[in-house]
N, C-alpha and C positions, 0 to 999 in steps of 0.2 A: 827800428830794425835791431834785431839781436843777432849776434854771432854765437854759434854753438861749437863746442869742441867735439870733433869726431875722432874715433880711434880706428886706425887702419891696422888690420892684422893680416899676416901672410904666412901660411905654412908652405913647406916645400911642394906639396902636391895639391895646392888649392889656389883659387883666385884670391884677389885682394878683398877681404871682407871689411865692411865699415859698420860701426855702431856708434850710437850717440848715448853716452851715459846719462844725460839729463832727460832723454826721451826713450824709455823702454819700448821696444817693438819697432823703433825706427832703425832699420838696417838695410843694407844693400851690399852688392859685390860687383866687382869689375875684373875683367881679364888683365887689364893694365892698370897701373897706378893712375894715369890720367883719366881713364874711364871710371875708375872707382871714385875719384874726386868729383867728377861731373855728376855721376849718379848719386853721390852723397848730397850734393846741393839740391838735386831734384827730389830725393827722398825726404830731405828736411823740409823743403817747401810744401810737398804734398802732406807730410805728417802735420805740419803746423796748420795748413789749410783744413785738414780733417778735424783737428782739434777745435778750430774756430767754428766750423760748421756744426759740430756737436755741442757748442756752447762752453767748451772747456778753455780755461786760460792756459797759455803757454807758460811753462816754468821759467824762472829766472835762470840764465845760463850760469853754470858753475865756473869757477876760475880754473885755469890750467893747473895751478898748484893743488887745488882741491881734488881734481880728477886724477892727477898723477900721484897723489899721496896714497891712493889705493893700490896695494901691491898687485892686484889682478890686472891693472891697467898698464903696468910698466913694461910689458912685453909688446905693446903696440906703439905705433907712431901717432902722435897727436897732430891734428890739422884743424885749423880754424875754418869753419864753413859759414859763409854769410847766410843769414835768414832772408826771408822775403824782403825785397826792397820796397814793396808797396802792395797793399791788398788789391788785387784785381777783383772786379765784380764777378761773383759766381752767378752762372746762368743755369737754370734748370732746363734740361732737354729730355726728349723722349726718344728712346731707341728700342729696337725690337731684336730680341735674341731667342733662338730656340731654347726651350727650358733646360735641356741637358747641358748646353754650352754655358748658359747663365749659372748653372750649378757649379760647373768647373771653374768659372771665373770667380765666383764667390769663395769657393774652397781654396783656390790659389791665393786670392787676395788675403783671406784670413790667415792662412799659414805663413804669409810673408809680411804681416803687419800692415797691410793696406786696408783702406775702406774700398768698397767696390768702385766708387768714383775715383779715388786716388790711384787704384791700379789701372783703370782704363786710361786715365790721364798719362800715367807713366808709360804705358804701352804705346800710346799715340805719340808721345814725345820721342820715345826710343825709335819708333819706326821712321819718324820724320828725320831724326838725326842720322840714322843709317842711310836713308835716301840721299841726304846732303853729302855724306862722306863718299858714297858710291858714285856720285855725279862728277 
């Protein structure tokens, strides 16, 4: 398991944004700091899973010192986000979507740095988490 450094950014008129310098395109945001950290762990897991599915090796995590030595990163708060604790077996499933909805899913996923599978997993986890907190 590898831990990665996430950078948490907050402007006065925005949510908490999270990015991973070692993993370009792995980004998320939350309305609260706690939500941003939880979504960061989810985004990291999905991103690493997508890389594995694509046959790509995950990069070695940079040190905190290396990341914070870059001037552009100094306005953010660094957080250590644990990577996946173990590789869960991926299962292929078949689902049916109307063509226009699938197009919207793909466009949204691409614009936000997800694979289709990664986005659908994140949406399912978010819905389940919201149901748990509403109960």
